[in-house]
C-alpha positions in Angstrom: -23.3 23.1 -13.2 -19.9 23.1 -11.7 -21.7 24.5 -8.4 -24.3 21.7 -8.3 -21.5 19.1 -8.9 -19.4 20.6 -5.9 -22.4 20.8 -3.6 -23.2 17.1 -4.4 -19.7 16.2 -3.3 -20.2 18.3 -0.2 -23.2 16.6 0.9 -21.8 13.1 0.2 -18.4 14.0 1.8 -20.0 15.6 5.2 -21.9 12.4 6.2 -19.0 10.1 5.3 -16.9 10.5 8.4 -19.8 10.0 10.9 -21.0 6.9 9.2 -17.6 5.6 8.6 -16.5 6.2 12.4 -19.8 4.5 13.4 -18.8 1.3 11.4 -15.2 0.9 12.2 -15.5 1.3 16.0 -18.2 -1.3 16.3 -18.2 -3.8 13.5 -16.0 -3.4 10.4 -12.4 -2.8 9.9 -11.0 0.2 7.8 -9.8 -2.5 5.3 -13.2 -3.9 4.9 -14.9 -0.4 4.5 -12.1 0.2 1.6 -12.7 -3.1 0.0 -16.5 -2.5 -0.1 -15.8 1.0 -1.6 -13.9 -0.3 -4.6 -15.6 -3.5 -5.1 -18.9 -1.8 -5.5 -17.6 1.4 -7.0 -15.0 -0.2 -9.3 -17.6 -2.6 -10.7 -20.0 0.2 -11.5 -17.2 2.1 -13.2 -15.7 -0.7 -15.3 -18.5 -0.2 -18.1 -18.0 3.3 -18.0 -14.1 3.1 -18.5 -14.7 0.7 -21.4 -17.1 3.0 -23.1 -14.6 6.1 -22.8 -11.4 4.0 -23.5 -11.3 5.1 -27.2 -11.3 8.8 -26.1 -8.6 8.6 -23.5 -5.9 11.4 -24.4 -2.4 10.3 -24.8 -0.9 9.4 -21.5 -4.3 9.3 -20.0 -4.0 5.7 -18.8 -0.4 6.6 -16.9 -2.1 9.6 -15.5 -4.9 7.5 -14.1 -2.4 5.6 -12.1 -1.0 8.6 -10.4 -4.7 10.0 -9.8 -5.7 6.6 -8.3 -2.7 6.6 -6.0 -3.6 10.2 -4.7 -7.5 10.0 -4.5 -8.1 6.2 -4.5 -7.3 3.3 -2.3 -4.4 4.8 -0.5 -6.1 8.0 0.4 -9.2 6.1 1.4 -7.1 3.8 3.8 -5.6 6.9 5.4 -8.7 8.4 6.3 -10.6 5.3 7.2 -7.9 4.3 9.7 -7.6 7.9 10.9 -11.4 8.1 11.9 -10.8 5.1 14.1 -8.7 7.1 16.5 -10.1 10.8 16.0 -13.6 12.1 16.1 -15.7 12.4 12.7 -15.3 16.1 13.2 -11.6 16.1 12.9 -11.8 14.1 9.7 -14.4 16.5 8.3 -12.1 19.5 9.1 -8.5 18.2 8.4 -8.9 16.0 5.4 -10.8 18.3 2.9 -10.1 21.4 4.9 -6.4 21.4 4.3 -6.8 20.5 0.6 -7.0 24.1 -0.8 -4.1 25.2 1.8 -1.6 22.6 0.3 -3.0 23.2 -3.3 -2.4 27.0 -2.8 1.3 26.1 -1.6 1.8 23.8 -4.3 0.8 26.2 -6.9 2.8 28.9 -5.3 6.2 27.0 -5.0 6.2 24.6 -8.1 3.8 26.3 -10.5 4.8 29.8 -9.7 1.3 30.8 -9.2 0.9 34.2 -7.3 -1.0 34.1 -4.1 -3.3 37.3 -3.6 -3.8 38.8 -0.1 -7.1 37.1 0.4 -5.8 33.7 -0.4 -2.7 34.4 1.8 -5.0 35.1 4.7 -7.1 31.9 3.8 -3.9 29.8 4.1 -2.9 31.3 7.4 -6.4 30.8 8.8 -6.5 27.1 7.7 -3.0 26.5 9.3 -4.1 28.3 12.6 -7.3 26.1 12.7 -5.4 22.9 12.2 -2.7 23.9 14.6 -5.5 24.7 17.2 -7.0 21.2 16.5 -3.6 19.5 16.7 -3.0 21.1 20.0 -6.2 20.0 21.5 -5.2 16.5 20.4 -1.7 16.7 21.8 -3.1 17.8 24.9 -4.4 14.3 25.7 -1.6 12.1 24.0 -3.1 8.9 25.7 -6.4 9.2 23.9 -4.5 8.5 20.3 -6.5 11.3 18.7 -3.3 12.9 17.3 -2.8 9.5 15.4 -5.8 10.2 13.5 -5.3 13.8 13.0 -1.8 13.1 11.6 -3.3 10.7 8.9 -6.1 13.3 8.0 -3.2 15.9 7.3 -1.5 13.4 5.1 -4.7 12.8 3.3 -5.3 16.5 2.8 -1.9 16.8 1.2 -2.7 13.8 -1.2 -6.1 15.1 -2.1 -4.4 18.6 -3.0 -2.1 16.9 -5.2 -4.7 14.9 -7.0 -6.7 18.2 -7.6 -3.8 19.9 -9.3 -2.7 16.7 -11.3 -6.6 16.3 -12.3 -7.0 19.7 -13.5 -3.7 19.2 -15.8 -4.2 15.6 -16.9 -6.3 16.4 -20.0 -8.7 13.7 -18.8 -12.6 14.2 -18.7 -14.4 14.1 -15.4 -15.9 10.6 -16.0 -12.6 9.3 -17.4 -10.7 10.2 -14.3 -13.4 9.0 -12.0 -13.5 5.6 -13.9 -9.6 5.1 -13.7 -9.5 5.9 -10.0 -12.3 3.5 -9.3 -11.0 0.7 -11.6 -7.5 0.9 -10.7 -8.1 1.0 -7.1 -10.2 -2.1 -7.5 -7.7 -4.0 -9.4 -4.7 -3.2 -7.0 -6.5 -3.0 -3.6 -9.0 -6.0 -3.7 -6.4 -8.7 -4.4 -4.2 -7.1 -1.6 -7.2 -7.2 0.7 -8.1 -10.9 0.0 -4.5 -11.9 0.6 -4.0 -9.9 3.8 -7.3 -8.9 5.6 -10.1 -10.8 4.6 -9.7 -13.6 7.1 -9.3 -11.3 9.8 -12.0 -8.7 8.7 -15.6 -8.4 10.0 -17.5 -8.6 6.4 -18.6 -12.2 7.2 -20.0 -11.4 10.6 -21.4 -8.3 10.0 -25.1 -7.6 10.0 -26.6 -7.6 6.4 -28.3 -4.3 7.0 -25.0 -2.7 7.7 -23.2 -4.5 4.9 -25.9 -2.9 2.7 -25.7 0.3 3.8 -22.1 0.6 3.8 -21.9 -1.0 0.2 -24.4 1.9 -0.9 -22.4 4.5 1.0 -18.8 3.6 0.4 -19.3 1.9 -2.8 -21.9 3.9 -4.7 -21.7 7.3 -3.4 -18.1 7.5 -2.2 -16.6 5.0 -4.6 -18.5 6.0 -7.9 -20.7 9.3 -7.6 -18.4 11.5 -5.5 -15.5 10.8 -7.6 -17.2 11.9 -10.6 -18.9 14.8 -9.1 -15.6 16.1 -7.7 -13.8 15.6 -10.9 -16.5 17.3 -12.8 -16.4 20.3 -10.4 -12.7 20.7 -10.8 -13.0 20.5 -14.8 -15.6 23.2 -14.9 -14.6 25.4 -11.9 -10.9 24.8 -11.7 -9.2 23.1 -8.7 -9.3 26.4 -6.2 -12.8 27.2 -6.9 -14.2 23.7 -6.7 -12.2 23.8 -3.1 -14.2 26.6 -2.1 -17.3 24.7 -1.8 -15.3 22.2 0.3 -15.4 24.9 3.1 -18.8 23.7 4.0 -17.6 20.2 4.8 -15.7 20.8 8.3 -18.9 22.5 9.6 -21.5 20.1 8.2 -19.4 17.0 9.1 -18.9 18.1 12.7 -22.6 18.8 13.1 -23.5 15.4 11.5 -20.9 13.8 13.7 -22.4 15.2 16.9 -25.9 14.1 15.6 -25.0 10.5 14.6 -22.4 9.8 17.1 -23.1 12.0 20.0 -19.7 13.7 19.8 -19.5 17.2 21.6 -16.6 19.3 20.2 -15.2 21.7 22.8 -15.0 25.6 22.1 -11.7 25.3 20.8 -12.4 22.6 18.2 -15.5 24.6 17.0 -13.3 27.7 16.6 -10.8 25.7 14.7 -13.6 24.2 12.5 -14.7 27.8 11.8 -11.3 29.1 11.1 -10.5 26.2 8.6 -14.0 26.8 6.9 -13.3 30.6 6.7 -9.8 29.8 5.4 -10.9 27.4 2.8 -13.3 30.1 1.3 -10.4 32.7 1.1 -7.7 30.3 0.0 -9.9 29.1 -2.8 -10.2 32.4 -4.4 -13.5 34.1 -4.0 -12.9 36.6 -6.7 -12.5 34.0 -9.3 -15.7 32.3 -8.0 -17.9 35.4 -8.2 -16.7 36.7 -11.7 -16.1 33.3 -13.3 -12.6 34.3 -14.2 -9.3 32.4 -13.9 -10.5 29.6 -15.9 -9.3 30.0 -19.4 -8.9 26.2 -20.2 -11.5 24.7 -22.4 -14.1 22.6 -20.6 -13.8 18.8 -21.1 -17.0 16.8 -21.0 
């Protein structure tokens, strides 16, 4: 079941960069898309949060604030602004691709987790791929692609902190997802209404696009993927759940080419391949094959 939840997350995440970029470069602003995401997703998760409120562990509400910051509206704003400047393939490779590298480094530095040789090689491959992609972007500073890449790197760091904190929070997958969605809705929507509603594109956007983005950003990204990722982390552990994220850079780049007509260079394809292979190694394939390394009880 952990594998199925992880694969569902991969499918949703892989198409997200292309369809987000398609909208932000033509019709809606990044702030509009994040508002749709948490207006719909947060509303869906309110009754879920109410239902699970009594079972919330001690400190769970406070933990939810931390998780919402690192996996909620702030992270969504980073990547949505980033895809305004950089191709969808860069978002797919750097944002989720760097997550296991940062998670491994955080574990080694702050939690004194020992990195095996395969995981060390994986971290090195991810870093090499990211540097190659960054070098490609810096080669044409006038294009502004480097701005998007920098935002994606920051998002990858935030996602890794979330993955580690979620695993150690004591929250169930559904409670974690509900807290992130509802807190993001409560904090972000008033800010959006005060600062960006008048200058945004929601009022003039075609009804079909609004419906599609409400479905994708709100239901799939704002609710379903939050739960599926949290569930995968709870069952598999942060590192092994991240192993499946290695599929996102490749699938996201392919979908970007099909939907947007983006044609990555050979260097970019090599960087995507290095990041994907690095994610597999950095996530710890031995633990994934044997089911070891996850001694904590499952929290349903």
